[in-house]
N, C-alpha and C positions, 0 to 999 in steps of 0.2 A: 194526650196531646198529640197532634201532630209531626209530628220527626218531619217530615217531603220537602224538596226544594226545588228548584230550580239549578239545573248542573252547571249554569251560570253562579251563582248565585253559591255554590255550593264553589268552586274555583276559584272566587270571588278572595277567598278567603284562604288563601294559599299565596300566601310574599314572595319576594324576591330572600336569599338564603335564609330560607327556613330546612326546618330536616325534615322527612318524611320517610315517613313508612309504609311497603306496597306490596303486601299478598299475590303467592304467589308462588308458581315454579309455571315456568319456562313456557311465561305465559297462559297455563290454566292457570283459570286464578282472580286472572288480577282483573285490578276494574278499566276494564278497556271505552268505554266510555268518558269517566273522566281522564285519565292517563289521556288519553284524543284530544278533551278538552282543555289538563295541561301544559303539550306541548302545539297547540293554534294559540294559545296565552302564550307561550312564549315566556316562565316564570326562571331564572337560569339563578344559576349560586348554590343552589340546592345541593344539599346534603343526603343522596338519594339511602335508605336500607331494605334491602328486602335479600332473600334467597338465590335470586339469580341477575344478567342482566336480562335477558331473555333472549330477538331476537331484532337484529338488524333492523326487520321491520313490520314488528313484533309487537301488543305487552310498552313493559315500559323502553324494551331499548330504543323507543322512538325519542324517548327524553337525555338519550343520551347519543341517539345519531343525530341529536339538535343540540346538544353540547348547555342540557339546560342542569346539566349535572358538573361537582362541582369537586361532587365528591363520592363514592359508592363507598357505600361499608355491605357486601356478600358469598358467599358463600363459593359457585362458580361465575367465570364470565366468561369458558369457550366455546359458547356460541356464536357469541355477537365478536367477529372480527373489530369491527370498531373501539368498539373496550380499554380491547388488550392494546389500538391502537396510539386511544390519547391515551391514556396509562405509559408505556414505551415516550413518547411523543413528549411525559410531561403536561400536557393538559389534563390530566384530570387523576387524581389521590383515589387508587383503587388501599381497600383494605378487607384482604380475602381472611376469614373467619374461615373452623373447619364447622357444617354445616348446624351440629350436633348444637358445637357449642351459640349459633349466630341463635338458631330456636332458646338455649335455657340460659344469651342473654337475654333477651326482648320480655319470656320468660318472669323474667326476673327484676322490668321492668316495672314489667305487668303489676308487681306482685310486693313493690315495695319492700325489696333484695336490697343489701347495696353491694354481691358481685356471687360472685362462687366460687369455687373450686372441682377442675377438675386437671388430670390425668393427661387430658386431648393435648397437641403439643408439645408436651415437653423431650427439649436437645433435641426442636425443629425449630424455624426463622417467627415460629407462632408465638417461643415466650420473652423472642427480642425485646428488652422496656417491656414488661408485665414481672410483678412481682410473682412472689416462685415461695409453700410451703414446705414443710415436706413434716408427715401426720405416718409416725406409725413407720419410718425407713422405707414411703415413696414420698416421693416429689410429685408434689401440682400446681397446676397455674390457678392463682387467684384475674376469676373475667367480672369488669365489672357489668353493669345493665345498661341496657342500652334502651334511652324513649327521644319519641318523635313528638316533633310540635302541631304534624298533622298525622294523621296515618288514613288514607286508602285501600279499603276494603272493600268485595264483591261476593255476596252467598248471593244465592236463588231464593225464597221467600223471604221480606217482612212483614210484620204489625206496622203502623203504625204511631206504633212509640218506641219502635225501630229492637224487638226482639227478633233474628236471623235465623234463620236454618237456613244449611247451608248442603249443596249436593257434591252430595262420593269427593274422590282428590280433591276440586277444587278447596274446600277445607283449610288443607295447610296450615300460612306462614298466617288466614286472615284468625281465628280466633284469635289466636296470641295479639299480635297487633291493635287488636281493637281495644287491646287491655293494657298498651301502651305509650299513649298518648292522650297530649291533651284534648286534642278537637278528634272525630272520628269522624271524615264521609262515607257510605259504607254504600254503595253499588245491585243494585237485587233489581230480579228478573220480573220483580210482584212485591208490590208493594196490598198487607189485604189490613181488611177491618180489625183493633185489637178485639181479640175474642176466638178467635179466625183457625186462628196455627191451634194443636198439640200441642198443650209445654216439655211434653215430652219429646218436642224434635230440635225446641231451639239450644243452641246455644248455646248463643253470643248472648244476655240480656237488650231492654234497648239499654242497661241507667252507663253501659260503654257507651252508643252511638252518639253523637251528636245531631247529627242534618242522617235523613235516604235520601239519592236519589233512583229514578228507578231509569233501568240502566231496558228495561224492556221496553219505553215507548215506546211508539213509531214519529 
């Protein structure tokens, strides 16, 4: 099965109001061509789940600047002043989540778990509105899983079935998000034939990937 599609066909799958996850860490590991095409399309009222809002002119930060996001769930927003401006002006809802908690929420969503217990955030604003459970004298917050309609991820190499290899730190949230969405679109630098990849280097099995976009195409 060849999962490679043209970038326009892939982006057409994303509609107004959807929940999307986007891999990356301050732009490193963002699927840049997919993000740029989504900005060009102008899809709006999105709920964006990502580690951070990057920079105003880089990666997912462009979606914020273009006012396509109605709700942001992230662990860090300080490098994009527009995120703070929209949040303070009431133009966009921002949910700040401790980074490890965010990663575990995505993992729980991809694993089919009902949630998990963590002491992170106990006694802070993080616990507001959440259930707390005490075990052996220690208080924990019950954090719920995160799932998305679509995940946009970035990898280094994939075969045509969608098995993906990542390069270094670009792996970050991409491998988790590949498991936690109904539809997964992967942008990779190179697409090879099935059987050409060393199976020991595969991190995301192709069974999780719906569509492939060749991010290295000229």
